[in-house]
Steps between C-alpha positions, in 0.01 A plus 500: 500500500429771753399375843355684799569285803528685827820495710313288753410246232856490367625410847352156433767298311234328290351831385849638440573204271168544318576869454838415351342260251214731407731793436706292255195449272490744205156399365652379171260205460760257364375254762159477336652338191619197696227471766294183445190625683496825304521303177212276606275761665599824324442708814765754599436417864598141423845611390800573725469873437132497596563297811783732600255793495252304712768402751633855520155639573428231758828541689524879482152546637539220753155383404310178534532316166187509290360217290633642173857533624499151648353349183768642272788418734366147547509457123876564491693180432827631647661361185740800514519536121452871570827508692688349207364757257505807728771749390490678837563201724170521688505216756136408452537171692569670832223753440224252416606271787467792739159586356383144556616508860320832548180355349522185711520711817225752417251349257228253594445265210173320425460179699569272204829676426608484863424128522682420175810696595501344848479150352780563251725647768435204732549225240739585215813578710469167685585195283307237696190716532528575129521129420183428694324788325612368160360158577168661592507711184553188289176360639316823428653565159225323298249740656699818429255628239220490754676748728334844499820689577764520223775494761378173647482353150856615436624339820348165405611516137858582600531187713739249338366161399764335715667615820866391501637291786688675778870535426734432791759716326306797639586398858792679671820322398825538308569350156874458437661621179607244243875528458698792633259750664490837327229681698285458808145620438160476661190423295174675576244220467204739529138421577251468212759331280545226762131414459459554126822366347766325706705414189643853481687496831613142440643594159667810644678298770617236250629762256680715755668210678606358160665833422693510827272675747432390855129568537348574841128503575500722808305420816220753551484643146173490308261736325661823378196709601420625151140377490394687813734793428317575176166484683620779728516264798836635614503352849443150364745533212775640722450219752567232239781700339665545840517121544693474174735783594584338833544154346728620220697741720569206731633296206716793389647534848551131570609343172521788257288541188595606151139544391134462592359324194139559398329313218165678521552846358205657681666402827835622373372851436368517856807353671725741311284778646531384863763766562245768412209332677688475830708819472343655812473180706739317734574242230618768255864391494427129453228578243750700297751213520236259373397723211863549401560130432153401375514380139270341248619150415586619148740760643688234694508261205665768288788494752542122486653280234180384332614262223417576140274248334420373153187601312208333675235525229251673728358849458447680828269803515637708786248694708666783690332534839431865585663464839818384327523733201351810664532440873859372488603624156620152400422466133757288314644252751230228481501512120880496485513196728240306300686573176831399659379147575361456149137611490355721229341797677222714355315792657137605463382837373448758775710294738515798738128470578368310804331159475246609763613275786667759726488313830134491604381732221354214294284409799392851600468654151411193288335683209797723421741216576330269249527760223871534566547123519320439171714760325821359646411144402419610143836670458688202645317242290559712190869403525407127469717394794553148631528637855431828680757600762456749784674588824200558727246249631211747474562557130535126445162427659333788316631414154471126554128544562449633149718285274574136420869582452694378805619782727827432681725701729823612335709325765329166429611521137855592599510211748375260231755623248790446741419153621179523701169322436250598235262766640178325609289756314654382173441135581137573582456684170698247295192361326443843349862542392523233231800550281691712750856362522621363832747737662862384486599584858857591582601285794730688732 
């Protein structure tokens, strides 16, 4: 794609990066075939190629974003399916993130939008605030249909029926390896996950220590910054990311780390990009070190001696989170691990398409999100699974809100199969699973 940035514009590293990305686009349109919003809306401007044209025009002309440009960029899920299918290697993620930052700085949104985005940025990255908000949402949930704004209805409807108890495993501490230690790792406990589902971190710690890892929960680490980063709130996202970088760099320097383990794939995609995000900042070196050893939990498990298991008699429908399969290009590891311990794994049709969660997308774009959720649930249920497995808390909440099939994190199933407790989601759904054989766990 031909660009016409001035030399003065190109002196800005951000514009130089945008120029590099734009010039790699050859207008082929392959991205439209895998873009969920284009499939739902049928508008060229709601495809990656259309958004690229809008971003190019906005940046080249250094203009104040107009309503049309903002609307179409806001509708982007950042699912990154376009990056998987692009033959030219267009790094759309960096481009759309820059566009969102540009919009946040120069566009004045309607009051309702500003208030909603402010609330989300002030609540979701903070587990205790999020817990309080969830309790309030539970009270308001019966009145969701009375809300005039679809986004308010979505917020109330997404609230879980029960808020899990606080897990002390999320506090800074060290969990020793069982047997001879093989690796020393730190676990990113995250933010929203600590309020929505504490079983995931608990299962991860049990599984990793059972397989010979010393697991550290680092003092000072918390939210990865993804939620505010994708709103274009760069100052806020970098502030929270910087806390993680400092905390993990300190662990690397003091005790050494073999890996930074992340069990929420949306966070993983962001942490692996810290090196790029901080490339022109004082923390550049430490950010690069962090990104270099950041791994999804499935990547680490593939390096460990996960025991093979007997056939369990359960069919698992695996949902590939976009941030894992497109953002991190991890496609087979979770399925391979589930099969290794004895589960039968099936995959839905169009598994490359987004479920519509996408961080805060299901709260800010509820109509489009619901269409994507309904389609995803149909394709998963068509496989007649006993359980749905996923590697991202956002996907789990989204899909779980549309099906009676229990939705469980992949690591919970692996923990169960190697000696851990039955995932609570399965116990809660047991009455609807008559006839499903009890798993024969392999005690390690």
